[in-house]
PQR file of N, CA, C, O and H, with PARSE charges and radii, in Angstrom:
ATOM      1  N   MET A   1     -11.774   5.796 -34.641 -0.4000 1.5000
ATOM      2  CA  MET A   1     -11.048   6.307 -33.494 -0.0000 2.0000
ATOM      3  C   MET A   1     -10.501   5.137 -32.687  0.5500 1.7000
ATOM      4  O   MET A   1     -10.808   3.978 -32.966 -0.5500 1.4000
ATOM      5  N   CYS A   2      -9.694   5.451 -31.688 -0.4000 1.5000
ATOM      6  CA  CYS A   2      -9.059   4.387 -30.917 -0.0000 2.0000
ATOM      7  C   CYS A   2     -10.078   3.518 -30.197  0.5500 1.7000
ATOM      8  O   CYS A   2      -9.887   2.306 -30.100 -0.5500 1.4000
ATOM      9  H   CYS A   2      -9.444   6.392 -31.461  0.4000 1.0000
ATOM     10  N   GLY A   3     -11.163   4.111 -29.686 -0.4000 1.5000
ATOM     11  CA  GLY A   3     -12.194   3.315 -29.029 -0.0000 2.0000
ATOM     12  C   GLY A   3     -12.821   2.323 -29.993  0.5500 1.7000
ATOM     13  O   GLY A   3     -13.091   1.179 -29.627 -0.5500 1.4000
ATOM     14  H   GLY A   3     -11.318   5.096 -29.764  0.4000 1.0000
ATOM     15  N   ASP A   4     -13.055   2.767 -31.247 -0.4000 1.5000
ATOM     16  CA  ASP A   4     -13.617   1.871 -32.254 -0.0000 2.0000
ATOM     17  C   ASP A   4     -12.667   0.723 -32.546  0.5500 1.7000
ATOM     18  O   ASP A   4     -13.097  -0.423 -32.671 -0.5500 1.4000
ATOM     19  H   ASP A   4     -12.835   3.696 -31.544  0.4000 1.0000
ATOM     20  N   ALA A   5     -11.388   1.021 -32.655 -0.4000 1.5000
ATOM     21  CA  ALA A   5     -10.395  -0.010 -32.945 -0.0000 2.0000
ATOM     22  C   ALA A   5     -10.325  -1.035 -31.827  0.5500 1.7000
ATOM     23  O   ALA A   5     -10.047  -2.207 -32.080 -0.5500 1.4000
ATOM     24  H   ALA A   5     -11.039   1.952 -32.553  0.4000 1.0000
ATOM     25  N   ALA A   6     -10.571  -0.616 -30.608 -0.4000 1.5000
ATOM     26  CA  ALA A   6     -10.519  -1.524 -29.464 -0.0000 2.0000
ATOM     27  C   ALA A   6     -11.901  -2.109 -29.158  0.5500 1.7000
ATOM     28  O   ALA A   6     -12.048  -2.845 -28.182 -0.5500 1.4000
ATOM     29  H   ALA A   6     -10.797   0.336 -30.403  0.4000 1.0000
ATOM     30  N   HIS A   7     -12.913  -1.798 -29.970 -0.4000 1.5000
ATOM     31  CA  HIS A   7     -14.280  -2.305 -29.821 -0.0000 2.0000
ATOM     32  C   HIS A   7     -14.906  -1.959 -28.470  0.5500 1.7000
ATOM     33  O   HIS A   7     -15.552  -2.798 -27.843 -0.5500 1.4000
ATOM     34  H   HIS A   7     -12.793  -1.200 -30.763  0.4000 1.0000
ATOM     35  N   ARG A   8     -14.709  -0.722 -28.030 -0.4000 1.5000
ATOM     36  CA  ARG A   8     -15.370  -0.219 -26.822 -0.0000 2.0000
ATOM     37  C   ARG A   8     -15.522   1.293 -26.938  0.5500 1.7000
ATOM     38  O   ARG A   8     -14.976   1.920 -27.846 -0.5500 1.4000
ATOM     39  H   ARG A   8     -14.184  -0.040 -28.539  0.4000 1.0000
ATOM     40  N   SER A   9     -16.265   1.860 -26.010 -0.4000 1.5000
ATOM     41  CA  SER A   9     -16.523   3.298 -26.089 -0.0000 2.0000
ATOM     42  C   SER A   9     -15.239   4.085 -25.837  0.5500 1.7000
ATOM     43  O   SER A   9     -14.282   3.578 -25.251 -0.5500 1.4000
ATOM     44  H   SER A   9     -16.707   1.351 -25.271  0.4000 1.0000
ATOM     45  N   MET A  10     -15.243   5.320 -26.288 -0.4000 1.5000
ATOM     46  CA  MET A  10     -14.092   6.198 -26.073 -0.0000 2.0000
ATOM     47  C   MET A  10     -13.848   6.374 -24.577  0.5500 1.7000
ATOM     48  O   MET A  10     -12.701   6.368 -24.130 -0.5500 1.4000
ATOM     49  H   MET A  10     -16.020   5.733 -26.764  0.4000 1.0000
ATOM     50  N   THR A  11     -14.923   6.531 -23.803 -0.4000 1.5000
ATOM     51  CA  THR A  11     -14.785   6.701 -22.353 -0.0000 2.0000
ATOM     52  C   THR A  11     -14.106   5.492 -21.731  0.5500 1.7000
ATOM     53  O   THR A  11     -13.174   5.641 -20.940 -0.5500 1.4000
ATOM     54  H   THR A  11     -15.855   6.536 -24.167  0.4000 1.0000
ATOM     55  N   ASP A  12     -14.569   4.289 -22.083 -0.4000 1.5000
ATOM     56  CA  ASP A  12     -13.960   3.073 -21.537 -0.0000 2.0000
ATOM     57  C   ASP A  12     -12.494   2.964 -21.943  0.5500 1.7000
ATOM     58  O   ASP A  12     -11.645   2.589 -21.134 -0.5500 1.4000
ATOM     59  H   ASP A  12     -15.326   4.168 -22.725  0.4000 1.0000
ATOM     60  N   PHE A  13     -12.204   3.291 -23.191 -0.4000 1.5000
ATOM     61  CA  PHE A  13     -10.833   3.218 -23.690 -0.0000 2.0000
ATOM     62  C   PHE A  13      -9.920   4.177 -22.928  0.5500 1.7000
ATOM     63  O   PHE A  13      -8.837   3.792 -22.488 -0.5500 1.4000
ATOM     64  H   PHE A  13     -12.893   3.596 -23.848  0.4000 1.0000
ATOM     65  N   VAL A  14     -10.362   5.428 -22.774 -0.4000 1.5000
ATOM     66  CA  VAL A  14      -9.551   6.438 -22.085 -0.0000 2.0000
ATOM     67  C   VAL A  14      -9.372   6.072 -20.621  0.5500 1.7000
ATOM     68  O   VAL A  14      -8.265   6.164 -20.091 -0.5500 1.4000
ATOM     69  H   VAL A  14     -11.242   5.741 -23.132  0.4000 1.0000
ATOM     70  N   LEU A  15     -10.449   5.656 -19.961 -0.4000 1.5000
ATOM     71  CA  LEU A  15     -10.373   5.291 -18.551 -0.0000 2.0000
ATOM     72  C   LEU A  15      -9.438   4.107 -18.332  0.5500 1.7000
ATOM     73  O   LEU A  15      -8.599   4.135 -17.432 -0.5500 1.4000
ATOM     74  H   LEU A  15     -11.349   5.581 -20.392  0.4000 1.0000
ATOM     75  N   GLU A  16      -9.579   3.078 -19.143 -0.4000 1.5000
ATOM     76  CA  GLU A  16      -8.723   1.901 -19.007 -0.0000 2.0000
ATOM     77  C   GLU A  16      -7.247   2.266 -19.172  0.5500 1.7000
ATOM     78  O   GLU A  16      -6.403   1.801 -18.406 -0.5500 1.4000
ATOM     79  H   GLU A  16     -10.261   3.055 -19.874  0.4000 1.0000
ATOM     80  N   ASN A  17      -6.939   3.087 -20.160 -0.4000 1.5000
ATOM     81  CA  ASN A  17      -5.552   3.463 -20.404 -0.0000 2.0000
ATOM     82  C   ASN A  17      -5.015   4.427 -19.353  0.5500 1.7000
ATOM     83  O   ASN A  17      -3.834   4.368 -19.013 -0.5500 1.4000
ATOM     84  H   ASN A  17      -7.624   3.464 -20.782  0.4000 1.0000
ATOM     85  N   ALA A  18      -5.854   5.304 -18.837 -0.4000 1.5000
ATOM     86  CA  ALA A  18      -5.426   6.204 -17.760 -0.0000 2.0000
ATOM     87  C   ALA A  18      -5.109   5.410 -16.503  0.5500 1.7000
ATOM     88  O   ALA A  18      -4.109   5.676 -15.837 -0.5500 1.4000
ATOM     89  H   ALA A  18      -6.814   5.352 -19.114  0.4000 1.0000
ATOM     90  N   LEU A  19      -5.953   4.436 -16.172 -0.4000 1.5000
ATOM     91  CA  LEU A  19      -5.705   3.604 -14.992 -0.0000 2.0000
ATOM     92  C   LEU A  19      -4.436   2.773 -15.152  0.5500 1.7000
ATOM     93  O   LEU A  19      -3.665   2.627 -14.203 -0.5500 1.4000
ATOM     94  H   LEU A  19      -6.766   4.219 -16.712  0.4000 1.0000
ATOM     95  N   ALA A  20      -4.216   2.233 -16.340 -0.4000 1.5000
ATOM     96  CA  ALA A  20      -3.009   1.445 -16.584 -0.0000 2.0000
ATOM     97  C   ALA A  20      -1.764   2.313 -16.444  0.5500 1.7000
ATOM     98  O   ALA A  20      -0.775   1.895 -15.843 -0.5500 1.4000
ATOM     99  H   ALA A  20      -4.842   2.352 -17.111  0.4000 1.0000
ATOM    100  N   ARG A  21      -1.813   3.514 -16.997 -0.4000 1.5000
ATOM    101  CA  ARG A  21      -0.666   4.427 -16.911 -0.0000 2.0000
ATOM    102  C   ARG A  21      -0.415   4.856 -15.470  0.5500 1.7000
ATOM    103  O   ARG A  21       0.737   4.953 -15.047 -0.5500 1.4000
ATOM    104  H   ARG A  21      -2.617   3.854 -17.485  0.4000 1.0000
ATOM    105  N   ALA A  22      -1.471   5.111 -14.718 -0.4000 1.5000
ATOM    106  CA  ALA A  22      -1.320   5.491 -13.311 -0.0000 2.0000
ATOM    107  C   ALA A  22      -0.696   4.348 -12.519  0.5500 1.7000
ATOM    108  O   ALA A  22       0.153   4.581 -11.658 -0.5500 1.4000
ATOM    109  H   ALA A  22      -2.407   5.033 -15.062  0.4000 1.0000
ATOM    110  N   ALA A  23      -1.107   3.123 -12.801 -0.4000 1.5000
ATOM    111  CA  ALA A  23      -0.541   1.967 -12.100 -0.0000 2.0000
ATOM    112  C   ALA A  23       0.947   1.820 -12.398  0.5500 1.7000
ATOM    113  O   ALA A  23       1.716   1.413 -11.526 -0.5500 1.4000
ATOM    114  H   ALA A  23      -1.797   2.934 -13.500  0.4000 1.0000
ATOM    115  N   GLU A  24       1.358   2.145 -13.613 -0.4000 1.5000
ATOM    116  CA  GLU A  24       2.782   2.087 -13.974 -0.0000 2.0000
ATOM    117  C   GLU A  24       3.570   3.217 -13.323  0.5500 1.7000
ATOM    118  O   GLU A  24       4.698   3.017 -12.872 -0.5500 1.4000
ATOM    119  H   GLU A  24       0.734   2.476 -14.321  0.4000 1.0000
ATOM    120  N   THR A  25       2.977   4.396 -13.276 -0.4000 1.5000
ATOM    121  CA  THR A  25       3.664   5.596 -12.822 -0.0000 2.0000
ATOM    122  C   THR A  25       3.716   5.720 -11.309  0.5500 1.7000
ATOM    123  O   THR A  25       4.696   6.231 -10.767 -0.5500 1.4000
ATOM    124  H   THR A  25       2.061   4.559 -13.642  0.4000 1.0000
ATOM    125  N   LEU A  26       2.686   5.264 -10.622 -0.4000 1.5000
ATOM    126  CA  LEU A  26       2.566   5.506  -9.184 -0.0000 2.0000
ATOM    127  C   LEU A  26       2.524   4.228  -8.339  0.5500 1.7000
ATOM    128  O   LEU A  26       1.728   4.160  -7.403 -0.5500 1.4000
ATOM    129  H   LEU A  26       1.890   4.848 -11.063  0.4000 1.0000
ATOM    130  N   PRO A  27       3.337   3.224  -8.624 -0.5600 1.5000
ATOM    131  CA  PRO A  27       3.214   1.979  -7.852  0.2800 2.0000
ATOM    132  C   PRO A  27       3.538   2.154  -6.375  0.5500 1.7000
ATOM    133  O   PRO A  27       3.000   1.428  -5.539 -0.5500 1.4000
ATOM    134  N   ASP A  28       4.398   3.095  -6.040 -0.4000 1.5000
ATOM    135  CA  ASP A  28       4.785   3.283  -4.646 -0.0000 2.0000
ATOM    136  C   ASP A  28       3.803   4.167  -3.882  0.5500 1.7000
ATOM    137  O   ASP A  28       4.010   4.427  -2.697 -0.5500 1.4000
ATOM    138  H   ASP A  28       4.835   3.685  -6.719  0.4000 1.0000
ATOM    139  N   ARG A  29       2.748   4.629  -4.530 -0.4000 1.5000
ATOM    140  CA  ARG A  29       1.789   5.524  -3.872 -0.0000 2.0000
ATOM    141  C   ARG A  29       0.411   4.882  -3.746  0.5500 1.7000
ATOM    142  O   ARG A  29      -0.594   5.586  -3.657 -0.5500 1.4000
ATOM    143  H   ARG A  29       2.580   4.418  -5.493  0.4000 1.0000
ATOM    144  N   GLN A  30       0.358   3.558  -3.737 -0.4000 1.5000
ATOM    145  CA  GLN A  30      -0.925   2.881  -3.629 -0.0000 2.0000
ATOM    146  C   GLN A  30      -1.352   2.705  -2.185  0.5500 1.7000
ATOM    147  O   GLN A  30      -2.524   2.439  -1.920 -0.5500 1.4000
ATOM    148  H   GLN A  30       1.175   2.985  -3.809  0.4000 1.0000
ATOM    149  N   SER A  31      -0.440   2.845  -1.260 -0.4000 1.5000
ATOM    150  CA  SER A  31      -0.794   2.785   0.155 -0.0000 2.0000
ATOM    151  C   SER A  31       0.064   3.793   0.906  0.5500 1.7000
ATOM    152  O   SER A  31       1.143   4.171   0.449 -0.5500 1.4000
ATOM    153  H   SER A  31       0.512   3.061  -1.476  0.4000 1.0000
ATOM    154  N   PHE A  32      -0.419   4.213   2.040 -0.4000 1.5000
ATOM    155  CA  PHE A  32       0.316   5.177   2.845 -0.0000 2.0000
ATOM    156  C   PHE A  32      -0.054   4.967   4.301  0.5500 1.7000
ATOM    157  O   PHE A  32      -1.078   4.360   4.610 -0.5500 1.4000
ATOM    158  H   PHE A  32      -1.296   3.906   2.411  0.4000 1.0000
ATOM    159  N   GLN A  33       0.779   5.469   5.183 -0.4000 1.5000
ATOM    160  CA  GLN A  33       0.543   5.318   6.613 -0.0000 2.0000
ATOM    161  C   GLN A  33       0.339   6.687   7.239  0.5500 1.7000
ATOM    162  O   GLN A  33       0.989   7.663   6.864 -0.5500 1.4000
ATOM    163  H   GLN A  33       1.611   5.963   4.932  0.4000 1.0000
ATOM    164  N   LEU A  34      -0.580   6.742   8.202 -0.4000 1.5000
ATOM    165  CA  LEU A  34      -0.872   7.984   8.901 -0.0000 2.0000
ATOM    166  C   LEU A  34      -0.817   7.734  10.401  0.5500 1.7000
ATOM    167  O   LEU A  34      -1.212   6.673  10.883 -0.5500 1.4000
ATOM    168  H   LEU A  34      -1.108   5.949   8.506  0.4000 1.0000
ATOM    169  N   ASP A  35      -0.322   8.725  11.130 -0.4000 1.5000
ATOM    170  CA  ASP A  35      -0.418   8.620  12.586 -0.0000 2.0000
ATOM    171  C   ASP A  35      -1.842   9.017  12.974  0.5500 1.7000
ATOM    172  O   ASP A  35      -2.629   9.402  12.109 -0.5500 1.4000
ATOM    173  H   ASP A  35       0.000   9.588  10.739  0.4000 1.0000
ATOM    174  N   SER A  36      -2.182   8.930  14.252 -0.4000 1.5000
ATOM    175  CA  SER A  36      -3.570   9.165  14.665 -0.0000 2.0000
ATOM    176  C   SER A  36      -4.038  10.590  14.357  0.5500 1.7000
ATOM    177  O   SER A  36      -5.192  10.788  13.977 -0.5500 1.4000
ATOM    178  H   SER A  36      -1.543   8.618  14.955  0.4000 1.0000
ATOM    179  N   GLU A  37      -3.172  11.568  14.512 -0.4000 1.5000
ATOM    180  CA  GLU A  37      -3.557  12.953  14.210 -0.0000 2.0000
ATOM    181  C   GLU A  37      -3.814  13.131  12.713  0.5500 1.7000
ATOM    182  O   GLU A  37      -4.789  13.768  12.313 -0.5500 1.4000
ATOM    183  H   GLU A  37      -2.235  11.407  14.820  0.4000 1.0000
ATOM    184  N   GLN A  38      -2.934  12.566  11.897 -0.4000 1.5000
ATOM    185  CA  GLN A  38      -3.115  12.646  10.448 -0.0000 2.0000
ATOM    186  C   GLN A  38      -4.379  11.895  10.018  0.5500 1.7000
ATOM    187  O   GLN A  38      -5.099  12.341   9.125 -0.5500 1.4000
ATOM    188  H   GLN A  38      -2.142  12.048  12.222  0.4000 1.0000
ATOM    189  N   TRP A  39      -4.642  10.751  10.663 -0.4000 1.5000
ATOM    190  CA  TRP A  39      -5.832   9.962  10.341 -0.0000 2.0000
ATOM    191  C   TRP A  39      -7.105  10.759  10.630  0.5500 1.7000
ATOM    192  O   TRP A  39      -8.045  10.742   9.836 -0.5500 1.4000
ATOM    193  H   TRP A  39      -4.057  10.389  11.389  0.4000 1.0000
ATOM    194  N   GLU A  40      -7.131  11.450  11.757 -0.4000 1.5000
ATOM    195  CA  GLU A  40      -8.290  12.272  12.107 -0.0000 2.0000
ATOM    196  C   GLU A  40      -8.487  13.392  11.085  0.5500 1.7000
ATOM    197  O   GLU A  40      -9.612  13.658  10.664 -0.5500 1.4000
ATOM    198  H   GLU A  40      -6.367  11.464  12.401  0.4000 1.0000
ATOM    199  N   ALA A  41      -7.400  14.045  10.687 -0.4000 1.5000
ATOM    200  CA  ALA A  41      -7.490  15.120   9.692 -0.0000 2.0000
ATOM    201  C   ALA A  41      -7.948  14.569   8.339  0.5500 1.7000
ATOM    202  O   ALA A  41      -8.741  15.202   7.642 -0.5500 1.4000
ATOM    203  H   ALA A  41      -6.485  13.829  11.029  0.4000 1.0000
ATOM    204  N   PHE A  42      -7.453  13.402   7.979 -0.4000 1.5000
ATOM    205  CA  PHE A  42      -7.834  12.753   6.726 -0.0000 2.0000
ATOM    206  C   PHE A  42      -9.329  12.421   6.741  0.5500 1.7000
ATOM    207  O   PHE A  42     -10.042  12.693   5.775 -0.5500 1.4000
ATOM    208  H   PHE A  42      -6.810  12.887   8.546  0.4000 1.0000
ATOM    209  N   GLY A  43      -9.793  11.834   7.841 -0.4000 1.5000
ATOM    210  CA  GLY A  43     -11.209  11.506   7.975 -0.0000 2.0000
ATOM    211  C   GLY A  43     -12.087  12.742   7.924  0.5500 1.7000
ATOM    212  O   GLY A  43     -13.146  12.730   7.297 -0.5500 1.4000
ATOM    213  H   GLY A  43      -9.214  11.613   8.626  0.4000 1.0000
ATOM    214  N   ALA A  44     -11.653  13.812   8.582 -0.4000 1.5000
ATOM    215  CA  ALA A  44     -12.421  15.060   8.572 -0.0000 2.0000
ATOM    216  C   ALA A  44     -12.509  15.625   7.153  0.5500 1.7000
ATOM    217  O   ALA A  44     -13.555  16.129   6.743 -0.5500 1.4000
ATOM    218  H   ALA A  44     -10.793  13.823   9.091  0.4000 1.0000
ATOM    219  N   ALA A  45     -11.416  15.539   6.415 -0.4000 1.5000
ATOM    220  CA  ALA A  45     -11.418  16.037   5.034 -0.0000 2.0000
ATOM    221  C   ALA A  45     -12.372  15.217   4.166  0.5500 1.7000
ATOM    222  O   ALA A  45     -13.076  15.774   3.323 -0.5500 1.4000
ATOM    223  H   ALA A  45     -10.566  15.130   6.748  0.4000 1.0000
ATOM    224  N   LEU A  46     -12.400  13.910   4.364 -0.4000 1.5000
ATOM    225  CA  LEU A  46     -13.307  13.060   3.588 -0.0000 2.0000
ATOM    226  C   LEU A  46     -14.769  13.305   3.952  0.5500 1.7000
ATOM    227  O   LEU A  46     -15.649  13.243   3.093 -0.5500 1.4000
ATOM    228  H   LEU A  46     -11.828  13.457   5.049  0.4000 1.0000
ATOM    229  N   ASP A  47     -15.022  13.581   5.226 -0.4000 1.5000
ATOM    230  CA  ASP A  47     -16.391  13.784   5.697 -0.0000 2.0000
ATOM    231  C   ASP A  47     -16.922  15.189   5.426  0.5500 1.7000
ATOM    232  O   ASP A  47     -18.133  15.408   5.455 -0.5500 1.4000
ATOM    233  H   ASP A  47     -14.307  13.631   5.924  0.4000 1.0000
ATOM    234  N   ALA A  48     -16.041  16.130   5.167 -0.4000 1.5000
ATOM    235  CA  ALA A  48     -16.457  17.522   4.952 -0.0000 2.0000
ATOM    236  C   ALA A  48     -17.258  17.637   3.655  0.5500 1.7000
ATOM    237  O   ALA A  48     -17.001  16.905   2.699 -0.5500 1.4000
ATOM    238  H   ALA A  48     -15.057  15.952   5.143  0.4000 1.0000
ATOM    239  N   PRO A  49     -18.218  18.546   3.619 -0.5600 1.5000
ATOM    240  CA  PRO A  49     -18.952  18.750   2.366  0.2800 2.0000
ATOM    241  C   PRO A  49     -17.998  19.283   1.292  0.5500 1.7000
ATOM    242  O   PRO A  49     -17.036  19.986   1.602 -0.5500 1.4000
ATOM    243  N   PRO A  50     -18.268  18.948   0.049 -0.5600 1.5000
ATOM    244  CA  PRO A  50     -17.377  19.421  -1.015  0.2800 2.0000
ATOM    245  C   PRO A  50     -17.424  20.938  -1.136  0.5500 1.7000
ATOM    246  O   PRO A  50     -18.454  21.566  -0.890 -0.5500 1.4000
ATOM    247  N   GLN A  51     -16.295  21.509  -1.519 -0.4000 1.5000
ATOM    248  CA  GLN A  51     -16.242  22.948  -1.757 -0.0000 2.0000
ATOM    249  C   GLN A  51     -16.822  23.229  -3.136  0.5500 1.7000
ATOM    250  O   GLN A  51     -16.626  22.457  -4.075 -0.5500 1.4000
ATOM    251  H   GLN A  51     -15.458  20.999  -1.719  0.4000 1.0000
ATOM    252  N   GLU A  52     -17.531  24.330  -3.244 -0.4000 1.5000
ATOM    253  CA  GLU A  52     -18.078  24.699  -4.542 -0.0000 2.0000
ATOM    254  C   GLU A  52     -17.043  25.519  -5.301  0.5500 1.7000
ATOM    255  O   GLU A  52     -16.439  26.443  -4.756 -0.5500 1.4000
ATOM    256  H   GLU A  52     -17.691  24.957  -2.482  0.4000 1.0000
ATOM    257  N   HIS A  53     -16.854  25.169  -6.547 -0.4000 1.5000
ATOM    258  CA  HIS A  53     -15.926  25.873  -7.428 -0.0000 2.0000
ATOM    259  C   HIS A  53     -16.745  26.404  -8.606  0.5500 1.7000
ATOM    260  O   HIS A  53     -17.052  25.655  -9.533 -0.5500 1.4000
ATOM    261  H   HIS A  53     -17.345  24.419  -6.989  0.4000 1.0000
ATOM    262  N   PRO A  54     -17.101  27.691  -8.575 -0.5600 1.5000
ATOM    263  CA  PRO A  54     -17.982  28.247  -9.618  0.2800 2.0000
ATOM    264  C   PRO A  54     -17.490  27.998 -11.041  0.5500 1.7000
ATOM    265  O   PRO A  54     -18.298  27.736 -11.931 -0.5500 1.4000
ATOM    266  N   ARG A  55     -16.201  28.074 -11.267 -0.4000 1.5000
ATOM    267  CA  ARG A  55     -15.690  27.847 -12.624 -0.0000 2.0000
ATOM    268  C   ARG A  55     -15.906  26.400 -13.047  0.5500 1.7000
ATOM    269  O   ARG A  55     -16.198  26.131 -14.213 -0.5500 1.4000
ATOM    270  H   ARG A  55     -15.545  28.287 -10.543  0.4000 1.0000
ATOM    271  N   MET A  56     -15.762  25.456 -12.099 -0.4000 1.5000
ATOM    272  CA  MET A  56     -15.990  24.049 -12.415 -0.0000 2.0000
ATOM    273  C   MET A  56     -17.470  23.804 -12.703  0.5500 1.7000
ATOM    274  O   MET A  56     -17.807  23.063 -13.627 -0.5500 1.4000
ATOM    275  H   MET A  56     -15.525  25.675 -11.152  0.4000 1.0000
ATOM    276  N   VAL A  57     -18.350  24.418 -11.921 -0.4000 1.5000
ATOM    277  CA  VAL A  57     -19.795  24.291 -12.151 -0.0000 2.0000
ATOM    278  C   VAL A  57     -20.131  24.790 -13.546  0.5500 1.7000
ATOM    279  O   VAL A  57     -20.859  24.130 -14.289 -0.5500 1.4000
ATOM    280  H   VAL A  57     -18.076  25.019 -11.170  0.4000 1.0000
ATOM    281  N   ARG A  58     -19.603  25.952 -13.902 -0.4000 1.5000
ATOM    282  CA  ARG A  58     -19.860  26.534 -15.223 -0.0000 2.0000
ATOM    283  C   ARG A  58     -19.326  25.616 -16.325  0.5500 1.7000
ATOM    284  O   ARG A  58     -19.993  25.405 -17.338 -0.5500 1.4000
ATOM    285  H   ARG A  58     -19.012  26.487 -13.298  0.4000 1.0000
ATOM    286  N   LEU A  59     -18.138  25.080 -16.130 -0.4000 1.5000
ATOM    287  CA  LEU A  59     -17.541  24.194 -17.127 -0.0000 2.0000
ATOM    288  C   LEU A  59     -18.400  22.956 -17.345  0.5500 1.7000
ATOM    289  O   LEU A  59     -18.615  22.542 -18.484 -0.5500 1.4000
ATOM    290  H   LEU A  59     -17.596  25.252 -15.307  0.4000 1.0000
ATOM    291  N   LEU A  60     -18.889  22.369 -16.271 -0.4000 1.5000
ATOM    292  CA  LEU A  60     -19.661  21.134 -16.384 -0.0000 2.0000
ATOM    293  C   LEU A  60     -21.064  21.355 -16.936  0.5500 1.7000
ATOM    294  O   LEU A  60     -21.736  20.392 -17.305 -0.5500 1.4000
ATOM    295  H   LEU A  60     -18.715  22.706 -15.346  0.4000 1.0000
ATOM    296  N   GLN A  61     -21.511  22.590 -16.997 -0.4000 1.5000
ATOM    297  CA  GLN A  61     -22.822  22.885 -17.569 -0.0000 2.0000
ATOM    298  C   GLN A  61     -22.753  23.047 -19.083  0.5500 1.7000
ATOM    299  O   GLN A  61     -23.785  23.009 -19.754 -0.5500 1.4000
ATOM    300  H   GLN A  61     -20.965  23.372 -16.697  0.4000 1.0000
ATOM    301  N   GLU A  62     -21.565  23.224 -19.626 -0.4000 1.5000
ATOM    302  CA  GLU A  62     -21.396  23.387 -21.068 -0.0000 2.0000
ATOM    303  C   GLU A  62     -21.170  22.022 -21.710  0.5500 1.7000
ATOM    304  O   GLU A  62     -20.598  21.136 -21.075 -0.5500 1.4000
ATOM    305  H   GLU A  62     -20.727  23.254 -19.081  0.4000 1.0000
ATOM    306  N   PRO A  63     -21.607  21.833 -22.959 -0.5600 1.5000
ATOM    307  CA  PRO A  63     -21.324  20.567 -23.639  0.2800 2.0000
ATOM    308  C   PRO A  63     -19.811  20.391 -23.809  0.5500 1.7000
ATOM    309  O   PRO A  63     -19.087  21.355 -24.057 -0.5500 1.4000
ATOM    310  N   SER A  64     -19.358  19.170 -23.675 -0.4000 1.5000
ATOM    311  CA  SER A  64     -17.927  18.922 -23.848 -0.0000 2.0000
ATOM    312  C   SER A  64     -17.566  19.015 -25.327  0.5500 1.7000
ATOM    313  O   SER A  64     -18.446  18.983 -26.187 -0.5500 1.4000
ATOM    314  H   SER A  64     -19.947  18.387 -23.473  0.4000 1.0000
ATOM    315  N   VAL A  65     -16.294  19.129 -25.618 -0.4000 1.5000
ATOM    316  CA  VAL A  65     -15.859  19.198 -27.013 -0.0000 2.0000
ATOM    317  C   VAL A  65     -16.211  17.909 -27.743  0.5500 1.7000
ATOM    318  O   VAL A  65     -16.347  17.910 -28.966 -0.5500 1.4000
ATOM    319  H   VAL A  65     -15.579  19.155 -24.920  0.4000 1.0000
ATOM    320  N   LEU A  66     -16.360  16.808 -27.008 -0.4000 1.5000
ATOM    321  CA  LEU A  66     -16.724  15.545 -27.644 -0.0000 2.0000
ATOM    322  C   LEU A  66     -18.213  15.495 -27.980  0.5500 1.7000
ATOM    323  O   LEU A  66     -18.631  14.682 -28.804 -0.5500 1.4000
ATOM    324  H   LEU A  66     -16.249  16.808 -26.014  0.4000 1.0000
ATOM    325  N   GLU A  67     -19.013  16.347 -27.356 -0.4000 1.5000
ATOM    326  CA  GLU A  67     -20.452  16.374 -27.599 -0.0000 2.0000
ATOM    327  C   GLU A  67     -20.851  17.422 -28.633  0.5500 1.7000
ATOM    328  O   GLU A  67     -21.974  17.390 -29.136 -0.5500 1.4000
ATOM    329  H   GLU A  67     -18.673  17.008 -26.686  0.4000 1.0000
ATOM    330  N   GLN A  68     -19.964  18.338 -28.954 -0.4000 1.5000
ATOM    331  CA  GLN A  68     -20.278  19.407 -29.897 -0.0000 2.0000
ATOM    332  C   GLN A  68     -20.170  18.883 -31.327  0.5500 1.7000
ATOM    333  O   GLN A  68     -19.344  18.016 -31.612 -0.5500 1.4000
ATOM    334  H   GLN A  68     -19.051  18.364 -28.546  0.4000 1.0000
ATOM    335  N   PRO A  69     -21.004  19.407 -32.226 -0.5600 1.5000
ATOM    336  CA  PRO A  69     -20.892  18.990 -33.629  0.2800 2.0000
ATOM    337  C   PRO A  69     -19.562  19.473 -34.207  0.5500 1.7000
ATOM    338  O   PRO A  69     -19.024  20.488 -33.764 -0.5500 1.4000
ATOM    339  N   PRO A  70     -19.038  18.760 -35.181 -0.5600 1.5000
ATOM    340  CA  PRO A  70     -17.770  19.187 -35.794  0.2800 2.0000
ATOM    341  C   PRO A  70     -17.904  20.577 -36.400  0.5500 1.7000
ATOM    342  O   PRO A  70     -18.963  20.941 -36.911 -0.5500 1.4000
ATOM    343  N   ALA A  71     -16.835  21.341 -36.340 -0.4000 1.5000
ATOM    344  CA  ALA A  71     -16.827  22.693 -36.913 -0.0000 2.0000
ATOM    345  C   ALA A  71     -16.927  22.588 -38.428  0.5500 1.7000
ATOM    346  O   ALA A  71     -16.408  21.652 -39.036 -0.5500 1.4000
ATOM    347  H   ALA A  71     -15.974  21.045 -35.926  0.4000 1.0000
ATOM    348  N   ALA A  72     -17.596  23.552 -39.022 -0.4000 1.5000
ATOM    349  CA  ALA A  72     -17.713  23.581 -40.482 -0.0000 2.0000
ATOM    350  C   ALA A  72     -16.334  23.798 -41.088  0.5500 1.7000
ATOM    351  O   ALA A  72     -15.517  24.539 -40.540 -0.5500 1.4000
ATOM    352  H   ALA A  72     -18.018  24.313 -38.528  0.4000 1.0000
ATOM    353  N   ALA A  73     -16.083  23.162 -42.198 -0.4000 1.5000
ATOM    354  CA  ALA A  73     -14.786  23.301 -42.869 -0.0000 2.0000
ATOM    355  C   ALA A  73     -14.609  24.736 -43.347  0.5500 1.7000
ATOM    356  O   ALA A  73     -15.526  25.342 -43.901 -0.5500 1.4000
ATOM    357  H   ALA A  73     -16.746  22.560 -42.643  0.4000 1.0000
ATOM    358  N   ALA A  74     -13.415  25.263 -43.121 -0.4000 1.5000
ATOM    359  CA  ALA A  74     -13.114  26.632 -43.566 -0.0000 2.0000
ATOM    360  C   ALA A  74     -13.067  26.640 -45.085  0.5500 1.7000
ATOM    361  O   ALA A  74     -12.480  25.756 -45.709 -0.5500 1.4000
ATOM    362  H   ALA A  74     -12.670  24.770 -42.671  0.4000 1.0000
ATOM    363  N   GLY A  75     -13.695  27.653 -45.666 -0.4000 1.5000
ATOM    364  CA  GLY A  75     -13.844  27.607 -47.089 -0.0000 2.0000
ATOM    365  C   GLY A  75     -13.046  28.473 -47.881  0.5500 1.7000
ATOM    366  O   GLY A  75     -13.150  28.458 -49.107 -0.5500 1.4000
ATOM    367  H   GLY A  75     -14.172  28.371 -45.158  0.4000 1.0000
TER
END
C-alpha cells in the first residue's frame, strides 16, 4: 500500500498528505481577523461543551473498514 511504499503507517501517510493538500488549497485561510463581538462569540463557541451527535457516537463504536477482515472472495 502507499504507506508501505513511503515506509510509514497508513495513518501517517494520509495525515501528511491531507495537511499538504490543505496547505495548498487554503493558503488564504490560515489567519483571520475578528472584531470584539466576533471574538467573544468565537471564544464562547470554543469554551462550550461539545454537542453530542448520536450517529457519530454509533459510527465511532463500530470497527472501521480498515480494521475489518477482508471479505471472502465471491465464489
